[in-house]
N, C-alpha and C positions, 0 to 999 in steps of 0.2 A: 704488418709486423705483429706477431703474437706475443702475449705476455706470459712468461713462465711463472707458474705458481706451484709451490711445494705444499702438499698436505702436511698436517701435523705428524701423521704416521711416517711419511717419507722423510721428513726432517729429523725425526727421532731416530729412525733407522740409519740415516746418514751420519748423524752425530755419534751414535754408538759404534758404527764401523770405524770412523776416524779415531775415536778414543781407543778402540781395540788395537788398531794398527800402531798408534802412538805407544801403547803399553808394551806391545810385543816387539816392535821394530824401531821405535823412536820417532822423534819429531820429523826428521828429514823425509822418511817414507810416508808418514801420515800426511804431511803437507803436499807431497807429490800426488798422492791419490785424491786428496781433497781438491786440489787445483784442477786436476784432469777431469774429475766428475763435474765440477762447476763450469769449466770451459766447454765441455761436451754438451751439457744441458743448455748452456747459453746459445749454442748453435740452433736450438729449436725455435728461437725467436724468429729467425728468418726462414727456417725450413722445418716446419712442424711435422711433416710427413716423412722425414728422413729415416726414422726407425723402422724396424721390421715388425710386422704384426705378430703379437704374442699368441702362438697357437693354443696355449693352455687356457686362454681367456676368451676364445671366440664365442662361447656360450653367453657371455655377458651382454648387457644392453648396449654398452659403448664399445667402440673398437679400441683395444689397448695395443700399444706398440712398445718396443723396448730398444734401448741402446745398450751396448755392452762396453763397459769400461773396465778393463782387466778382468777381475773375477766378479764384477758387480753388474747386475742387470738393473737398469734404470727403467722402471715401468711407468708409462704415462698414457694419457688420453688427450684428445684435442676437442675443443669446441670451436665456434666460429672465430674467436679472437684470443683464445687462451690455450696454453699447454699446461695440463695439470699433472705434476709428478705425483704418482700414487704410492710407489714403493721403491726402495733401494734394497735389492735382494742379492745376497751372495750366492753364487752358482753352486757352491758345495752343499747348499741346503736342499732338502727334499722339494722338488718342484711342485708337488701336490699342494704345498702350503700356499702357493700363489693363488689357488682357486678361491681363497677366502677374501679376495679383494672386493 
């Protein structure tokens, strides 16, 4: 079983996304999105390779994968016993910004 670890960057992006949804649509929707992202990333503990390989990051040293939760791409990489969540990226943003990982 792999341990899921969130980077500071990913945690901050996640928090900002939830705060934005809360501000724009209220607690109910923010809580739904928060729970769905947390439930989906928790699945990585047992199935770390379940995500799709991120084609924009194939030039990187590590293999990055992603899970799509509504409009959010959860970008992560795996090690022997860890899943490292690197980014929480809204799909309306310019995908070229992902290359900065």
